N, C-alpha and C positions, 0 to 999 in steps of 0.2 A: 761417384761417391762409394765408399766401402760399405760393407754390411754393418759395421759398427756405426757409421754415420747414419745409415738408414734406420737403424734401431733407435738411435737417439731422437731423430725427427719423428719416427713413428710413435714414440712414447709421448712426445709433445702433442702431436695431432690427436692421439687417444684421449689425453687430458682435456684438450679443447672440446672434443666431441662429447665427452662426459658432461660438460656444462649443459648440453641440450637435455639431459635427464633431470636437471634441477627444476622443481616446480615453482610457481609463484609462492612467495613466503618462505623460500629456502633458508633464510636467515632468522627464522622464527618471528619476523616482523612483517613488513609490507613490501619486501623486495620483489621485483618482477623477475620472472624466469629469464635466464639469459636469452638474448635476441638471436634467433638463428642466422640472421643476416650479419650481425656483428661477429658471431662465431665463424661463419664462412669467410668473412673478410680477414679475421685473425689467422685462420688456417693458411690462406693464400699468402698473406704478408709474412708470417713467420717462416713459411717454406722458402720464400724468396730470400729473406734475410739470412736464414740459416745457411742456405746454399752459398751466399756471398761470403759469409764468415769461413766456411769450410774451404771454398775455392781460394781464398786469400791466406789460408793457413793461420788464421788468428785463433786465439783461445776462445772456446765456446763455454758459456755458463748456462746451464739449464734454468729457465725461468720458473718462478712460482706462477701458477695460473689460477685465477679466480674471476669473479664477476662483481660488478657494482650493483647497488640496489635498483638502478635504472635498467639493468639488463645488458650493460656493456661489458666487454672483456678487459681484464687487466693482466698484463704480463709484467712481472717484476723481478729485478735482479738486485743482489746485494754483493758488494765486494769491499772489504775493509770498512771504511767510514763512508762509503758511497752507496746510495740507493738510486735505482732507475726504475720508474714505473711508466709503462706505456698503456694508455687507455685507447681501446679500439671500439669505435661506435660504427653504426651503419655507414655513415658518410665521412666522418672525421677521425683523425688520430691525433693525440697530443701526449705530451710527456710531462712528468714531474721528476726533477732530480733533487736529491737531498745530499748535501755534503756536510759531514760532521754529525754530532749527536746533541740532543737536548736543546736548550735555548740558544746555543751558539751555532746551530745548524743553518747552513745557507740553502735556501730553497729557490729553485728556478723552474719555470714551466714554459711551454711553447708548443707549437704545432709541429707535426711530422708530415711533410708533404711528399718526400721522396725517400728511397732507400739510402741515399747519400746523407740525408738528415739523420737517419738512424745510425749510419756508420760513424758520424761525428760523435753522437752520444755514446756509442760503444767504445770508441777510443777514450773518451772521458772516463767511462766506467773502468777500463783496463789500466789506466794510469794510476800509479801509486806514488804518492809523494813521500818524502822523508818522514813527515809528521804522521803518516798513516801506517807506516811499517811497524 
């Protein structure tokens, strides 16, 4: 990996670790502080996935990083009319994909069990149809 690649991954890891500074009630309501186990799992997972993308010379899109009110980690990407959200809990990972906007949007969800599952979602995110251009 080049220094540029390392800098991009380092910035993502820094954002994930910043979640550990968020207290209970970070959203001005009853949100739990981000779970350290979920953050650690997210770091390990995004490092492996990022390396896969770089090694296969695919386009990388930096995710938006936040947390749920339950303390889980959310990584989200948007490209054109496509949104991909990955939820990382202590034990499980799942996704929500949204294609389109408004009431016509198509929403699909499912589990992520392997890096190959995420690779398929990534390919979907990078595809742009004639309608989306």
